[in-house]
MILOBA-996278 format. One line per 5 residues: their letters; for each residue x, y, z of C-alpha. Coordinates in nm, 2 decimals, decimal comma. Each point is the difference from the previous one (the first is absolute). Example, Ala and Ser with C-alpha at 12.3 -4.5 7.8 and 13.67 -1.06 7.14 Angstrom:
BEGIN
AS) 1,23 -0,45 0,78; 0,14 0,34 -0,07
END
This chain:
BEGIN
MTKDL) -2,74 0,10 -0,38; 0,17 0,31 -0,14; 0,26 0,18 0,20; 0,29 0,23 -0,08; 0,33 -0,20 0,03
AEFTT) 0,15 0,29 0,19; -0,16 -0,17 0,30; 0,22 -0,30 -0,04; 0,34 0,17 -0,07; 0,25 0,17 0,23
FHLGG) 0,04 0,27 -0,27; -0,37 0,08 0,05; -0,03 0,01 -0,38; -0,20 -0,19 -0,26; -0,33 0,03 -0,17
PAAKL) -0,30 -0,24 0,01; 0,01 -0,37 -0,03; -0,25 -0,14 -0,25; -0,07 -0,30 0,22; 0,15 -0,05 0,35
HIGET) 0,02 -0,34 0,17; 0,13 -0,07 0,35; 0,18 -0,34 0,04; -0,02 -0,09 0,37; 0,07 -0,37 -0,03
RDELV) 0,25 -0,20 -0,21; -0,29 -0,17 -0,18; -0,14 0,34 -0,10; 0,34 0,10 -0,14; 0,03 -0,33 -0,19
DFSRD) -0,35 0,02 -0,14; 0,05 0,36 -0,11; 0,33 -0,10 -0,17; -0,17 -0,30 -0,18; -0,27 0,24 -0,12
HPLSL) 0,27 0,23 -0,14; 0,25 -0,23 -0,18; 0,30 0,14 -0,18; 0,03 -0,07 -0,37; 0,33 0,09 -0,18
SAQPA) -0,19 0,01 -0,33; -0,19 0,30 0,12; 0,16 0,35 -0,03; 0,22 0,05 0,31; -0,18 0,24 0,23
ADVLF) -0,10 0,04 0,36; -0,32 -0,21 -0,03; -0,04 -0,02 0,38; 0,15 0,18 0,29; 0,09 -0,16 0,33
IGGGS) 0,06 0,23 0,30; 0,16 -0,09 0,33; 0,11 0,29 0,22; 0,01 0,24 -0,30; 0,34 0,13 0,11
NLLVS) 0,18 -0,05 -0,33; -0,27 0,11 -0,24; -0,05 0,32 -0,21; -0,34 -0,02 -0,15; -0,14 0,22 -0,28
DSGFD) -0,24 0,28 0,07; -0,24 -0,17 -0,23; 0,01 -0,31 0,21; -0,01 -0,36 -0,12; -0,25 -0,11 -0,26
ADVCV) -0,01 -0,37 0,10; -0,04 -0,22 0,31; 0,20 0,08 0,31; 0,05 -0,25 0,28; 0,12 0,12 0,34
IATKG) 0,20 -0,28 0,18; -0,13 -0,01 0,36; 0,09 -0,35 0,11; 0,13 -0,05 0,36; 0,18 -0,28 0,19
VTMTD) 0,34 -0,10 0,12; 0,13 -0,36 0,08; 0,33 -0,11 0,15; 0,20 -0,32 0,01; 0,33 -0,06 0,17
TSETE) 0,24 -0,15 -0,26; 0,31 -0,03 0,21; 0,13 0,09 0,34; 0,07 0,35 -0,11; -0,25 0,07 -0,29
TRVTA) -0,37 0,04 -0,04; -0,18 0,00 -0,33; -0,27 0,27 -0,01; -0,27 0,02 -0,27; -0,21 0,31 -0,03
EAGEN) -0,30 0,06 -0,22; 0,05 0,26 -0,27; -0,24 0,26 0,14; 0,17 0,02 0,34; 0,13 0,35 0,08
WDEFV) 0,38 -0,02 -0,04; 0,11 0,21 0,30; -0,25 -0,17 0,23; 0,13 -0,33 -0,12; 0,36 0,11 0,07
AFTLG) -0,10 0,11 0,35; -0,18 -0,34 0,05; 0,30 -0,20 -0,08; 0,22 0,20 0,23; -0,26 -0,04 0,27
CGLSG) 0,03 -0,38 -0,04; 0,37 0,02 0,06; 0,10 -0,03 -0,37; 0,25 0,22 -0,17; 0,10 0,07 -0,36
LEALS) -0,26 0,25 -0,11; 0,08 0,28 0,25; 0,18 0,23 -0,25; -0,30 -0,01 -0,22; -0,22 0,16 0,27
GIPGS) -0,23 0,29 -0,09; -0,03 -0,08 -0,37; -0,36 0,05 -0,12; -0,19 -0,25 -0,20; -0,10 -0,37 0,02
VGATP) 0,20 -0,32 0,04; -0,10 -0,12 -0,35; 0,17 0,30 -0,17; 0,34 -0,05 0,16; 0,13 -0,29 -0,22
IQNVG) -0,11 0,18 -0,32; 0,22 0,30 0,06; 0,26 -0,19 0,22; -0,07 0,27 0,26; 0,31 0,11 0,19
AYGTE) 0,13 0,26 0,23; 0,29 0,06 0,24; 0,21 -0,28 -0,13; -0,27 -0,28 -0,01; -0,21 -0,13 -0,29
VAELI) -0,29 -0,24 0,03; 0,18 -0,23 -0,25; 0,24 -0,10 0,28; -0,29 -0,13 0,21; -0,26 -0,13 -0,24
TSVEV) 0,00 -0,37 -0,06; -0,30 -0,02 -0,23; -0,30 0,19 -0,13; -0,34 -0,15 -0,07; -0,16 0,15 -0,31
FDRLA) -0,29 -0,04 -0,24; 0,14 -0,01 -0,35; -0,27 0,17 -0,22; 0,17 -0,13 -0,31; 0,01 -0,37 0,10
GQIRH) -0,33 0,03 0,21; 0,15 -0,17 0,30; 0,16 0,05 0,34; 0,37 -0,03 0,01; 0,27 0,01 0,27
LSAVE) 0,31 0,19 -0,12; 0,33 -0,05 0,19; 0,24 0,28 0,07; 0,22 -0,12 -0,29; -0,30 0,00 -0,24
LEFGY) -0,09 0,35 0,11; 0,33 0,13 -0,15; 0,03 0,29 0,24; 0,21 0,30 -0,10; 0,03 0,36 0,12
RTSAL) -0,37 0,12 0,04; -0,11 -0,27 -0,25; -0,11 -0,36 -0,03; -0,13 -0,25 -0,25; -0,35 0,11 0,11
KRAQQ) 0,07 0,36 -0,08; 0,17 -0,08 -0,33; -0,30 -0,21 -0,11; -0,23 0,29 0,07; 0,22 0,23 -0,20
RTGTA) 0,00 -0,24 -0,30; -0,38 -0,04 -0,01; -0,11 0,34 0,12; -0,21 -0,17 0,28; 0,05 -0,23 0,29
QYLVL) 0,07 -0,36 -0,10; 0,05 -0,11 0,35; -0,23 0,08 0,29; 0,18 -0,04 0,33; -0,21 -0,20 0,25
SVTFD) 0,25 -0,05 0,28; 0,37 0,05 0,08; 0,22 -0,23 0,21; 0,30 0,12 0,19; 0,27 -0,18 0,21
LNRSP) 0,08 0,21 0,30; 0,24 -0,04 0,29; -0,13 -0,09 0,35; 0,22 0,26 0,17; -0,04 0,33 0,17
DSLPV) 0,30 0,13 -0,19; -0,01 0,17 -0,34; 0,17 -0,09 -0,32; 0,34 0,16 -0,01; -0,04 0,37 -0,06
RYAQL) 0,12 0,08 -0,36; -0,12 0,36 -0,06; 0,23 0,28 0,11; -0,28 0,25 0,09; -0,17 -0,27 0,21
ASALD) 0,32 -0,10 0,17; 0,06 0,36 0,08; -0,35 0,04 0,15; 0,06 -0,31 0,21; 0,36 0,10 0,09
VEIGE) 0,14 -0,33 -0,11; 0,25 -0,12 -0,26; -0,11 -0,14 -0,34; -0,04 -0,38 0,05; -0,11 0,01 0,36
SVPAT) -0,33 -0,13 0,13; -0,23 0,16 0,25; -0,34 -0,07 0,13; -0,24 -0,03 -0,30; -0,26 0,22 0,17
LVRTS) 0,26 0,27 0,03; 0,07 -0,01 -0,37; -0,37 0,03 -0,07; -0,03 0,31 0,23; 0,30 0,16 -0,17
VISLR) -0,11 -0,08 -0,35; -0,35 0,14 0,06; 0,16 0,32 0,14; 0,22 0,03 -0,30; -0,28 -0,06 -0,24
RSKGM) -0,23 0,25 0,18; 0,27 0,27 -0,02; -0,01 -0,05 -0,38; -0,38 0,00 -0,03; 0,00 -0,37 -0,08
VVDPG) -0,24 -0,12 0,27; -0,36 0,05 -0,11; -0,18 0,28 0,19; -0,33 0,13 -0,15; 0,07 0,34 0,16
DHDTW) 0,34 0,03 -0,16; 0,00 0,08 -0,38; 0,37 -0,11 -0,01; -0,13 -0,35 0,04; -0,26 0,03 -0,28
SAGSF) 0,23 -0,18 -0,23; 0,12 -0,34 -0,13; 0,31 0,02 0,21; 0,32 0,01 -0,20; -0,11 0,09 -0,35
FTNPI) 0,32 -0,09 -0,18; 0,23 -0,30 0,04; 0,37 0,05 0,06; 0,17 -0,02 -0,33; 0,24 -0,29 -0,07
VDDPA) 0,28 0,06 -0,25; 0,25 -0,24 -0,17; 0,28 0,25 0,00; 0,06 0,21 0,31; 0,16 0,26 -0,23
ELPAE) -0,35 0,09 -0,11; -0,06 0,15 0,34; 0,12 0,34 0,13; 0,32 -0,04 0,20; -0,18 0,12 0,32
APRYP) -0,31 -0,22 -0,04; -0,06 -0,27 0,26; 0,09 -0,35 -0,11; -0,13 -0,33 0,14; 0,06 -0,36 -0,09
VTDPL) -0,28 -0,19 -0,17; -0,07 -0,33 0,17; -0,18 -0,31 -0,10; -0,32 0,00 0,22; 0,01 -0,38 0,05
SGSTI) 0,37 -0,07 0,06; 0,10 0,34 0,13; 0,31 -0,01 -0,21; 0,12 0,31 -0,18; -0,07 0,02 -0,37
EGRTK) 0,32 0,10 -0,16; 0,00 0,28 -0,26; -0,32 0,17 0,12; -0,03 0,31 0,22; -0,30 0,15 0,16
TSAAW) -0,03 0,37 0,07; -0,26 0,22 0,18; -0,30 0,13 -0,19; -0,05 0,26 0,28; 0,35 0,13 -0,04
LIEHA) -0,04 0,03 -0,38; -0,33 0,19 0,05; 0,14 0,24 0,25; 0,32 0,07 -0,20; -0,21 0,06 -0,32
GFSKG) -0,15 0,30 0,18; -0,32 -0,15 0,15; -0,03 0,08 0,37; -0,24 -0,13 0,26; -0,35 0,15 -0,07
FSVGE) 0,08 0,07 -0,37; -0,32 0,03 -0,20; -0,12 0,09 -0,35; -0,31 0,18 -0,12; -0,23 0,10 0,28
GRASL) 0,18 -0,21 0,26; -0,27 -0,26 0,05; 0,27 -0,27 -0,02; 0,35 0,04 0,13; 0,30 -0,18 0,12
STKHT) -0,04 -0,08 0,37; 0,12 0,27 0,23; 0,18 -0,28 0,19; 0,16 -0,21 -0,27; 0,06 0,07 -0,37
LALTN) -0,06 -0,36 -0,11; -0,38 0,02 0,07; -0,25 0,18 -0,23; -0,30 0,11 0,20; -0,36 0,11 -0,03
RGQAA) -0,03 0,32 0,20; -0,37 -0,06 0,04; -0,16 0,13 -0,32; 0,22 -0,17 -0,26; -0,11 -0,19 -0,31
TEDVL) 0,19 -0,29 -0,13; 0,12 0,21 -0,29; 0,16 0,24 0,24; 0,21 -0,28 0,14; 0,09 -0,11 -0,35
ELART) 0,10 0,35 -0,10; 0,23 0,02 0,30; 0,15 -0,34 -0,06; 0,07 0,09 -0,37; 0,17 0,32 0,11
VVDGV) 0,23 -0,19 0,25; 0,08 -0,27 -0,25; 0,09 0,25 -0,27; 0,21 0,21 0,24; 0,20 -0,30 0,13
NEKFG) 0,05 -0,13 -0,36; 0,12 0,34 -0,12; 0,24 0,05 0,29; 0,14 -0,35 0,03; -0,11 -0,21 -0,30
IVLEP) -0,18 -0,24 0,22; -0,37 -0,08 -0,05; -0,18 -0,06 0,33; -0,24 -0,30 0,00; -0,33 0,04 0,19
EPTFI) -0,07 -0,25 0,27; -0,39 0,02 0,02; -0,23 -0,19 -0,24; -0,18 0,24 -0,23; -0,37 -0,08 -0,07
ACSL) -0,15 0,15 -0,32; 0,27 0,27 0,00; 0,37 0,03 -0,08; 0,30 0,23 0,00
END
């Protein structure tokens, strides 16, 4: 089966796959992984590509000249673990936002601030997905993976996953080897049996809800507000809106060791440990969007013939305006990175995974 990978990414970009496989069951995913073991003696390279929701991928125009496996497994199980908590396990191929809506519909809270995020459940621990003051690291208890290096299924605890800001042991292993060492099979969360949300921690969300930071409100109300905020920024996937033909936030918010490195007027946020919630002293996070805008790049900024541009709704998203090639997005990204570095001496780090291409 040969198809352009553009069909499987929210960027709507990517050339043909040499061989395309659809893994609809856990056994199919495990068998595929056993047939494609990882050897560290081989030259590090992307020898196989796993695709979930395709929301965090930028794939080369030339495609991927090896096997591609689309993760399409489904299923959710729940077990009450105490009077107030329920343990929920979702298969990796479940649609993330549909899963969030399902948990809220079951009277469970915790994931509400992560509503509207595109992609699959299996991708969330790799990136430690977060938004509006919540990260999945706070709620994940374990992840079931197939270790392609060891050739076996493993269950990794939250501690073993070594979560950090938009990273994890899973992501760092992929960066070291140039390919996925761990294929996520399922993710397990501990959620509250309560109609009330987690305490609201994000100022913009608190303002939209008209509450103070630290207050709780109905979790379904948080979901509604978050989706509305995300839609206003072009961050809710809509095939008819080119502002959503993207990978969401293209750059991570920079973290510096010395606040003096930042312009005096730049936003400053504490950096917290995703597991304990405690502040990490000596580290400060700032806004990538603020840096981009104050380096002279406005909403809708484009280069060349304008086939790729910053979103017209939010400067942190790079978008395909309908006729872009991957190289158009890369050219735009390089321009923004160079401009921010020249203005502020800060090098923005891309958030998506690049496949057969690079900045």
